N, C-alpha and C positions, 0 to 999 in steps of 0.2 A: 487175595491171592492163589491157586494151590501156589507151590516152592516158589516163592516169594519172599523176597528177603526181608525179617519183622522190621528191618533196620526203613526200609524202600518203602515200605507201609507205612510208617510214619511219617514220614514225609508229608508234606503237604503238594499235593500235584502244579507240576509245572502248567504255562497258560505259553500256548504257542505266542510266534508274530503275527501278527495282524497286518495285513497290506490297505496300505489306505484305500478306499473306493473312488476307483476311476480312474488311479495310477497302474503304470505300469513299468514294472523292473528293467525294460526291456534296454539294452545297452546301447548306450549312444555309438553314430558312425558322426565318425569325420567326414571332410571333401575326401576323395582318391588322389591320388597324387598330379592322376594324367589332368584333371580337373584344373586344377593349380592352374597347371603347363600350359592348359588351354586360356585359362582366362588371362595368363602372363602374359601369352603374346598375341593375341588382339590385343593388350590396352600398347603395347607398346607397337603396332601395326596401326592402329589409330592414334597415337600421336605422333606414326610421323607421318602420318597420313595427312593430319593437320599442322606439322613442317611446313610440306611441302608444301599446303597450300599455301601458310603464310609466307617466302619465300617465294613464290612467284607472282602475291601481291604484293611482297614488295618491289618485287620484280620491275614490278608494272611500274609501284607509283618513282620510282628513283627513278627508269627510264622515261616518266613525262616528269617529272622535277630536270632532269638532264636536256630534253629534251626545251624544255621552258627554257633552262637559263640559254641554250642555242641560239632560239627566239633572240631573246632579249639581247644579245648581241650583233649581232645580226642587224637588229632597228636600229643599230649604236653604230650600222658599216663595218662592223667588223662580221667578216663572213666565214664561216671552216669547212676545212676540207679531212676527208679521212682517207686512206687508201684504202686499208684492211681494216675488218671490225672484228672482231670477239667477245664472247660475254659470257662471262661465271662465274665463279666464286661460294656457287652452292658448298653447305650451307649454311653457314655462316656469316657472308658477305654477299652482296653482287657483284664484280666487279667488270666493267666496261676498260677492252682496249684498244687504241686505235693507232696502227703504226702509218708512216708518212705523212705526219697532218701538216698540213698548213692553214693558211686567214691568208683573206682578203681583208685590207686594211683601207677601206674605198671613201670613208671621210675627212684622208689627211687630200693635203695638195702636194706635191702631187702624187698621187696613190702608189701604194708599197704592198708587199708582200711578205706575210713571214712562212715560215718550213722547217717546222719541228723534225727530230725522228724519230717521236712517237709520244704520247700517249699516256696513261691511264689514271680510267676514274673506278674510287669505290666508294660502294655504302651500307654501312651497318645492316642489317635485317630489323634491328631495332628501329633503325632512326634515317627510314630509306631518303624525309629529305633533308639529309646531314654531307656532303656531299665533297671526300677526298681525294686528294690527285694528283699525280706526277708524272714530270714532263720530261723526257729523254731529248740533252742535248746531242749534237750542239743546234740553235737558232739559230736563223739567218735572217737578216732584215733586209730587204731589197727593194729597189725600185720594177715598181711593173710593168713598167717602157723598157726591162732586158738590158736596163741596166747592170753592170758585173755588181752581187754583193757590198753592202755600204757597212755592214753593223753584223760581227755575231759573237752570240753569247754563248757560254758553256759551263758546264756547275761540277762538282763530284753528287749534288743530289738539289729536286730544284721540289718540293712539296705545296701545292697549297690546299687548303679549307672552304669550303663554303657552305651558311647557315640558311636554310630558309624558303619558301616559295616562290615559287619565281613567277613573276620578277620582281619581284621585292627581296633585296636580300638581308638579312638580320647582320650579319658578321661576315668578316674576310678574315684570311691568313695566310701570310706568305713565307714558306721559311727557303735559302738558300744555301747552301754550304760547298766553300769555294768560289764563289760565283765569280768569272769574269767578264767586259766589254771589250772589244778590238773595233777602230774600224780601217776595215779593208780597201787598201787600193787597186787590189785585181782580185780575178775572180777564184783563182786560186788558195790567197789567203796570202802567199810566200811576203808579202807590203804588211804590216801587219803591225798598228800602234796602239796602245795599252789607255786606254780611258779610265778604266775605272774594275778596281779587283779586291777584292776582301776576304776575311776568313769563313765571317759570316752576317749575312745579312738576312732582318725573318721584319715582316710590317705587320700588322694587328690593327683593324678598324671594326669595331660595330658601333649600332647603331646605341644611343642613351636617351636621347631625349626626341619628342610627336613619332612620323615614325617613316618610312619609306615614300609613301607615297603623299605625307604632308607636314614641312617644317621638321623632317629630320634634322637630328643632334648629333654629330659623327668623332669620337674620336681616336682617334688613330694613335699607335707604338709604334715608335721604328727602334732598332736596334743594332746596331752596324760593331761588327770584330776586325779588326785589322782589317780594316778602308781604307782606298787612295785611289788619287785620281788625278792622277800627273798632270794631268793638259787644264784640269780647270784650274787652277789657283798654284800660288806656293806651297797656302797654306794649307793644300787637301795633298801636298804632295809625300806627305811624308804617312805611314800608317797610323789610323784612325781608330781609335772607339768613341762611338758617339752611342748617346741615347738618347729620344724626342717619343713627349708627351703632348697631344696638341689636340684642342675641341675646335671642333668648325661646325661656326652656329652661323643662320640666317640663307641653308640651301631650301629652295621652295619644295624638289622631288628629288628621287635619286630615279628619275628617271631616262632611261639611255638620248644624251642629249651629248653635245659635245661643250669640250671640260671652260671651253670659253664663256658659253652660255651659261653653266652652270652658275660661275664665276661672276658673271654679270647679276642673276638672280642675288648674289649673296649683296655684291656691291646695291643694287635696288630696297633690300629686306634691312638698310644698315647694319647687316652679320661681319662676322672678320675670324682671324683665329686668337685663341685663347694659348700662349704658351705657355703650359701649367711647368712643363721643366725640361730643359736643356743641357745637358753635358756632356763637353766634349774633352776626349782628351790625347795626348800626344803623351812621347818618355820626356820631354822641358814642359809641355805647358798643358796645363787645362781649364777651363773654362766654363761655368756653371750661371744658368738664368730663365726669369723668367720673362711674362710681357703680353704684349696681345698690341695686332695688325688690321689693320684692316684694306681697304681700295681707295680708289678718288674715282671719279667720274670718266677717268680717261685709262680704267682700269692698272696703275698703279700702285706698288705694295704703299704702304703710310704706318710707321708705329716705332714706338721706344721696347725697348727689350734689355733688361736693366744687365746687365750680367760682371762676373766676378771671374778674376781673374787670374791665375797664377800662372809666375815663367813670361813675364809680357817683356822682357830682354829679348827671350827670344823670336816674340809671337813678331816684333815691331819690324825685326831686319825683313820678313819674309810678307809686310804689305805691300812690293811693288815706291819706298820713298821714293830708289833710284829712276825709277819711273816720272813723278812729279818732278826731280833734279832736273833731266835729261830735258819736257819739253818745256822749264823755266829757262833754261837756257840757252835754248831756241829760242824764246819770246825773246829772249834778250840781245841775242845777236842776231834776229832778224832772219835765221835760215830755217827754211822748213824743211822736216826728216823726223828719224823717231828720239822717242829718250837717248838711245844707245847710241846716235849723234851725236848728239847734243855732250854726250859725258865722253866721247870720243875727242871733244874741240879742249876738252880744259883738261883734259892729261893731254892732249898737243900744247898747248902752254905750258904747263907744268906737270913731266913724268906724274905718273901716279894721283895726281890731285883728285881726281875722282874717288877716289876711294877712299881720302883722307875726307872728301866731304861725307861721302856714303856716312863713312863713321860720325860726322863729327852729325851729322841730321839726323842720324838712330838715339844716340846720343843723348841730343836736344828734345826731342819727341819722348823720350822712357821718361825724362826726367820731368817735363811738363804732365803725361799723362800719372806717374805719383803722385804726381802736387794737387793734378785736378783731381784723380777718384780716393775714394770711399776705402778709410781700411779694413781688414777681414780678413778671416782662414776658409781654408778651402782643406781639407782631409791634414788638419792641424801646418798646413803652412800657407806664408803668408800671402794675401790678395788684396788686390783693388777692384771694388765697383768703377763697375765707366759703364754709362752710357752706349748700344747700340741700335743708334738712328736709324731710318729709314723715310726717305721723306722724299717724296714722289718719285719713289724707284729708287734715288743716289742711295746707296749705304754709308754708312758713318761709325766706326768706333772714335767714340772721340770726335775732338775733330778732326782728325784724320781717313778719306774717301778710300775708299772698297772697292770701288765696283755701283754697277748699275741692276738692277732686274730690269729684262723687259716685263715688259706691259701684258697680263693674265687675262687681259681680250679687247 
């Protein structure tokens, strides 16, 4: 070509790039920012609506569950009332609070009423059939005849948990922090006698066999920390730590009915109480044991618990041997009176004789128990194994009578 360089003319002509047929080299476009934001907002709104629906559905389920438990209690003669009620807890739980709560215990003779400051019940949205409750004290028990309050219980915290659909509970747990129970002699509580107190108390019960409607087997675990019952027995007057694990067999069902009827059905079915583990610890003594208890046709406990005892020297003086001595003195002298009067008669004969008799009797009993028991160890401390027998409701540690358990039906 005219005017073209010879070198250029000698080069092989370059072929242009050809685009594949049917394909476009158009630039791909992404979603616009406003479209992404709109989709995100729509997703959040949809999730929120679903969550609200789930909350209301769970709230209705929890409300029906709570109403079912109230109906179950009413069938057992425990009718509850509420002064003011509020529902909340959105979005993660369902909470019902009742202030000025009361209960009528109509099946007791005479009937009693309970009053508490308030009760709060909550259910998680994921488990609306698992109810968690808290009771605000004090709780006052009084006869419905209008008499002055007789018992008052209070605590720093009281919680309970129940699982299952009414009327069939699967498990129950109660936890008390610093509980105490007092007997009131006046309405204002000016004269109150302490019946029980503890630093901590909890109870757990669950169905481990059968079902609540047919032949349930129940395991119950009790734990007490720093517990004392000054008016029950000299052994329970000091601060005590206790652990108890028992299995109850022979119940027909868990329908609401008086306890006496449950125990009567247990006896008829040949059931009883298996004590898997028992431990009672005080500063100067420890008792560990296992055993089995049954019921006689008259509703009295009957069975044997093998206990290993550390500190038998501290336990025997608190078993009430002096009462037995006093009653024996009364029988010998033919004078009717209390055991204290019998011991006073010894002191009138020889001053200080009652104390010497007590010490001599306690020493003799301790020596006999040590000879009778099998030697073992608890927590690297020397202990002796003794039989704790319950015969027709009468309780004996070895040959020492401890008292009587009233019939259960």
